[in-house]
N, CA, C and O atoms as a GROMACS GRO file, in nm:
protein
  264
    1MET      N    1  15.773   9.200  10.525
    1MET     CA    2  15.739   9.202  10.664
    1MET      C    3  15.587   9.206  10.675
    1MET      O    4  15.519   9.268  10.593
    2TYR      N    5  15.534   9.140  10.776
    2TYR     CA    6  15.390   9.134  10.798
    2TYR      C    7  15.359   9.184  10.936
    2TYR      O    8  15.439   9.172  11.029
    3GLU      N    9  15.240   9.240  10.950
    3GLU     CA   10  15.193   9.279  11.082
    3GLU      C   11  15.050   9.236  11.099
    3GLU      O   12  14.974   9.226  11.002
    4VAL      N   13  15.013   9.212  11.223
    4VAL     CA   14  14.873   9.183  11.255
    4VAL      C   15  14.807   9.315  11.287
    4VAL      O   16  14.854   9.391  11.372
    5GLN      N   17  14.697   9.341  11.218
    5GLN     CA   18  14.621   9.462  11.247
    5GLN      C   19  14.489   9.425  11.312
    5GLN      O   20  14.430   9.321  11.283
    6THR      N   21  14.446   9.511  11.401
    6THR     CA   22  14.319   9.491  11.474
    6THR      C   23  14.225   9.604  11.432
    6THR      O   24  14.265   9.720  11.423
    7TYR      N   25  14.100   9.569  11.405
    7TYR     CA   26  14.003   9.672  11.370
    7TYR      C   27  13.953   9.739  11.498
    7TYR      O   28  13.906   9.674  11.590
    8THR      N   29  13.966   9.873  11.500
    8THR     CA   30  13.918   9.953  11.612
    8THR      C   31  13.810  10.048  11.560
    8THR      O   32  13.816  10.094  11.446
    9ILE      N   33  13.715  10.077  11.644
    9ILE     CA   34  13.606  10.169  11.606
    9ILE      C   35  13.659  10.308  11.575
    9ILE      O   36  13.617  10.372  11.478
   10CYS      N   37  13.753  10.356  11.658
   10CYS     CA   38  13.803  10.493  11.644
   10CYS      C   39  13.902  10.510  11.528
   10CYS      O   40  13.896  10.611  11.458
   11ASP      N   41  13.993  10.414  11.508
   11ASP     CA   42  14.104  10.433  11.412
   11ASP      C   43  14.102  10.339  11.293
   11ASP      O   44  14.191  10.345  11.208
   12GLY      N   45  14.000  10.250  11.283
   12GLY     CA   46  14.002  10.155  11.174
   12GLY      C   47  14.106  10.046  11.200
   12GLY      O   48  14.125  10.003  11.314
   13TRP      N   49  14.175  10.000  11.091
   13TRP     CA   50  14.274   9.894  11.103
   13TRP      C   51  14.410   9.953  11.148
   13TRP      O   52  14.467  10.038  11.080
   14VAL      N   53  14.459   9.907  11.263
   14VAL     CA   54  14.588   9.952  11.316
   14VAL      C   55  14.663   9.834  11.381
   14VAL      O   56  14.603   9.736  11.422
   15ASN      N   57  14.795   9.848  11.387
   15ASN     CA   58  14.876   9.746  11.453
   15ASN      C   59  14.878   9.783  11.603
   15ASN      O   60  14.946   9.877  11.644
   16THR      N   61  14.804   9.708  11.680
   16THR     CA   62  14.799   9.733  11.824
   16THR      C   63  14.889   9.636  11.901
   16THR      O   64  14.894   9.640  12.024
   17TRP      N   65  14.959   9.550  11.829
   17TRP     CA   66  15.048   9.452  11.892
   17TRP      C   67  15.188   9.514  11.902
   17TRP      O   68  15.244   9.562  11.803
   18HIS      N   69  15.243   9.511  12.026
   18HIS     CA   70  15.374   9.568  12.047
   18HIS      C   71  15.461   9.475  12.130
   18HIS      O   72  15.412   9.404  12.217
   19THR      N   73  15.592   9.478  12.102
   19THR     CA   74  15.691   9.405  12.179
   19THR      C   75  15.799   9.502  12.222
   19THR      O   76  15.863   9.564  12.138
   20ASP      N   77  15.821   9.515  12.352
   20ASP     CA   78  15.920   9.609  12.406
   20ASP      C   79  15.900   9.751  12.355
   20ASP      O   80  15.997   9.822  12.329
   21GLY      N   81  15.772   9.793  12.340
   21GLY     CA   82  15.741   9.928  12.299
   21GLY      C   83  15.748   9.952  12.149
   21GLY      O   84  15.725  10.064  12.105
   22LYS      N   85  15.779   9.850  12.071
   22LYS     CA   86  15.787   9.864  11.925
   22LYS      C   87  15.679   9.777  11.861
   22LYS      O   88  15.647   9.669  11.911
   23PRO      N   89  15.621   9.827  11.746
   23PRO     CA   90  15.521   9.746  11.680
   23PRO      C   91  15.574   9.606  11.647
   23PRO      O   92  15.686   9.590  11.600
   24THR      N   93  15.492   9.505  11.673
   24THR     CA   94  15.531   9.367  11.644
   24THR      C   95  15.515   9.338  11.496
   24THR      O   96  15.410   9.366  11.437
   25THR      N   97  15.619   9.284  11.435
   25THR     CA   98  15.614   9.243  11.293
   25THR      C   99  15.660   9.098  11.281
   25THR      O  100  15.724   9.044  11.371
   26PHE      N  101  15.626   9.037  11.168
   26PHE     CA  102  15.655   8.898  11.146
   26PHE      C  103  15.723   8.881  11.012
   26PHE      O  104  15.696   8.957  10.919
   27LYS      N  105  15.810   8.782  10.999
   27LYS     CA  106  15.883   8.757  10.877
   27LYS      C  107  15.800   8.691  10.771
   27LYS      O  108  15.832   8.702  10.652
   28SER      N  109  15.693   8.620  10.811
   28SER     CA  110  15.611   8.549  10.713
   28SER      C  111  15.463   8.561  10.749
   28SER      O  112  15.426   8.590  10.862
   29PHE      N  113  15.380   8.537  10.647
   29PHE     CA  114  15.235   8.536  10.669
   29PHE      C  115  15.200   8.425  10.766
   29PHE      O  116  15.117   8.445  10.855
   30ARG      N  117  15.262   8.309  10.750
   30ARG     CA  118  15.234   8.194  10.838
   30ARG      C  119  15.266   8.228  10.983
   30ARG      O  120  15.190   8.191  11.072
   31GLU      N  121  15.376   8.296  11.009
   31GLU     CA  122  15.415   8.334  11.145
   31GLU      C  123  15.309   8.428  11.206
   31GLU      O  124  15.270   8.413  11.322
   32ALA      N  125  15.265   8.523  11.125
   32ALA     CA  126  15.158   8.615  11.175
   32ALA      C  127  15.029   8.542  11.203
   32ALA      O  128  14.963   8.569  11.303
   33LEU      N  129  14.992   8.448  11.113
   33LEU     CA  130  14.870   8.372  11.132
   33LEU      C  131  14.878   8.285  11.257
   33LEU      O  132  14.780   8.273  11.330
   34GLU      N  133  14.992   8.226  11.282
   34GLU     CA  134  15.013   8.146  11.402
   34GLU      C  135  14.998   8.230  11.528
   34GLU      O  136  14.942   8.185  11.628
   35ALA      N  137  15.049   8.353  11.522
   35ALA     CA  138  15.036   8.444  11.636
   35ALA      C  139  14.891   8.478  11.664
   35ALA      O  140  14.850   8.485  11.780
   36ILE      N  141  14.812   8.499  11.559
   36ILE     CA  142  14.668   8.524  11.578
   36ILE      C  143  14.602   8.402  11.639
   36ILE      O  144  14.526   8.413  11.735
   37ASP      N  145  14.632   8.285  11.583
   37ASP     CA  146  14.574   8.161  11.637
   37ASP      C  147  14.606   8.142  11.785
   37ASP      O  148  14.518   8.106  11.864
   38GLU      N  149  14.732   8.166  11.820
   38GLU     CA  150  14.774   8.155  11.960
   38GLU      C  151  14.699   8.255  12.048
   38GLU      O  152  14.653   8.220  12.156
   39HIS      N  153  14.688   8.378  12.001
   39HIS     CA  154  14.617   8.480  12.077
   39HIS      C  155  14.472   8.440  12.098
   39HIS      O  156  14.422   8.450  12.210
   40LEU      N  157  14.405   8.395  11.993
   40LEU     CA  158  14.265   8.357  12.003
   40LEU      C  159  14.247   8.238  12.099
   40LEU      O  160  14.148   8.230  12.172
   41GLN      N  161  14.344   8.145  12.096
   41GLN     CA  162  14.335   8.031  12.189
   41GLN      C  163  14.351   8.077  12.333
   41GLN      O  164  14.280   8.031  12.422
   42GLU      N  165  14.445   8.168  12.356
   42GLU     CA  166  14.464   8.220  12.491
   42GLU      C  167  14.339   8.293  12.539
   42GLU      O  168  14.301   8.280  12.656
   43MET      N  169  14.275   8.369  12.452
   43MET     CA  170  14.152   8.440  12.488
   43MET      C  171  14.040   8.338  12.524
   43MET      O  172  13.968   8.355  12.622
   44GLU      N  173  14.030   8.234  12.444
   44GLU     CA  174  13.930   8.131  12.469
   44GLU      C  175  13.958   8.062  12.604
   44GLU      O  176  13.867   8.036  12.682
   45ASP      N  177  14.088   8.032  12.630
   45ASP     CA  178  14.124   7.966  12.756
   45ASP      C  179  14.087   8.052  12.878
   45ASP      O  180  14.059   8.000  12.985
   46GLU      N  181  14.087   8.184  12.859
   46GLU     CA  182  14.053   8.278  12.966
   46GLU      C  183  13.902   8.304  12.974
   46GLU      O  184  13.855   8.382  13.057
   47GLY      N  185  13.827   8.235  12.886
   47GLY     CA  186  13.681   8.251  12.886
   47GLY      C  187  13.632   8.375  12.816
   47GLY      O  188  13.519   8.420  12.838
   48MET      N  189  13.716   8.432  12.730
   48MET     CA  190  13.681   8.556  12.659
   48MET      C  191  13.646   8.519  12.514
   48MET      O  192  13.714   8.439  12.451
   49ASP      N  193  13.539   8.579  12.465
   49ASP     CA  194  13.495   8.557  12.327
   49ASP      C  195  13.556   8.662  12.236
   49ASP      O  196  13.523   8.781  12.247
   50GLU      N  197  13.642   8.621  12.147
   50GLU     CA  198  13.712   8.715  12.057
   50GLU      C  199  13.680   8.676  11.914
   50GLU      O  200  13.684   8.557  11.880
   51ASP      N  201  13.649   8.772  11.830
   51ASP     CA  202  13.613   8.748  11.690
   51ASP      C  203  13.734   8.752  11.600
   51ASP      O  204  13.804   8.853  11.595
   52ARG      N  205  13.761   8.645  11.528
   52ARG     CA  206  13.875   8.638  11.436
   52ARG      C  207  13.868   8.746  11.328
   52ARG      O  208  13.971   8.788  11.275
   53ASN      N  209  13.747   8.790  11.297
   53ASN     CA  210  13.731   8.889  11.191
   53ASN      C  211  13.778   9.030  11.234
   53ASN      O  212  13.779   9.121  11.151
   54THR      N  213  13.815   9.049  11.359
   54THR     CA  214  13.866   9.179  11.398
   54THR      C  215  14.018   9.188  11.375
   54THR      O  216  14.080   9.288  11.409
   55TYR      N  217  14.077   9.081  11.318
   55TYR     CA  218  14.219   9.078  11.288
   55TYR      C  219  14.243   9.057  11.140
   55TYR      O  220  14.167   8.987  11.074
   56ARG      N  221  14.348   9.118  11.090
   56ARG     CA  222  14.392   9.090  10.953
   56ARG      C  223  14.544   9.098  10.949
   56ARG      O  224  14.607   9.155  11.038
   57ILE      N  225  14.601   9.040  10.845
   57ILE     CA  226  14.747   9.040  10.826
   57ILE      C  227  14.778   9.130  10.708
   57ILE      O  228  14.721   9.114  10.600
   58LYS      N  229  14.867   9.222  10.730
   58LYS     CA  230  14.902   9.321  10.628
   58LYS      C  231  15.050   9.305  10.591
   58LYS      O  232  15.136   9.296  10.679
   59PHE      N  233  15.080   9.302  10.460
   59PHE     CA  234  15.219   9.291  10.411
   59PHE      C  235  15.272   9.431  10.386
   59PHE      O  236  15.205   9.517  10.328
   60TYR      N  237  15.397   9.450  10.430
   60TYR     CA  238  15.469   9.575  10.402
   60TYR      C  239  15.603   9.543  10.344
   60TYR      O  240  15.678   9.464  10.402
   61GLU      N  241  15.636   9.603  10.231
   61GLU     CA  242  15.768   9.586  10.173
   61GLU      C  243  15.867   9.677  10.245
   61GLU      O  244  15.839   9.795  10.267
   62LEU      N  245  15.982   9.623  10.281
   62LEU     CA  246  16.082   9.702  10.350
   62LEU      C  247  16.141   9.805  10.258
   62LEU      O  248  16.168   9.775  10.142
   63GLN      N  249  16.161   9.925  10.306
   63GLN     CA  250  16.220  10.033  10.227
   63GLN      C  251  16.360   9.995  10.185
   63GLN      O  252  16.437   9.942  10.266
   64GLY      N  253  16.396  10.021  10.059
   64GLY     CA  254  16.531   9.996  10.011
   64GLY      C  255  16.559   9.853   9.970
   64GLY      O  256  16.670   9.821   9.928
   65LYS      N  257  16.458   9.763   9.983
   65LYS     CA  258  16.474   9.625   9.943
   65LYS      C  259  16.372   9.590   9.838
   65LYS      O  260  16.260   9.640   9.841
   66LYS      N  261  16.411   9.505   9.746
   66LYS     CA  262  16.318   9.462   9.640
   66LYS      C  263  16.285   9.318   9.653
   66LYS      O  264  16.209   9.264   9.573
   0.00000   0.00000   0.00000
């Protein structure tokens, strides 16, 4: 499982993306990267300047699975 993390001044790297009150996760690196790309495009369309370097993709192995 992958998550998009955002760098924050107060907490460092954290998952600030949520869906229905739960942290958003992705099944693949590609899916997470596409979500970042889409987010950055939406921000640009709204006239907002967002730095790609404030995002990273983190892999987490699911508990109980190998």
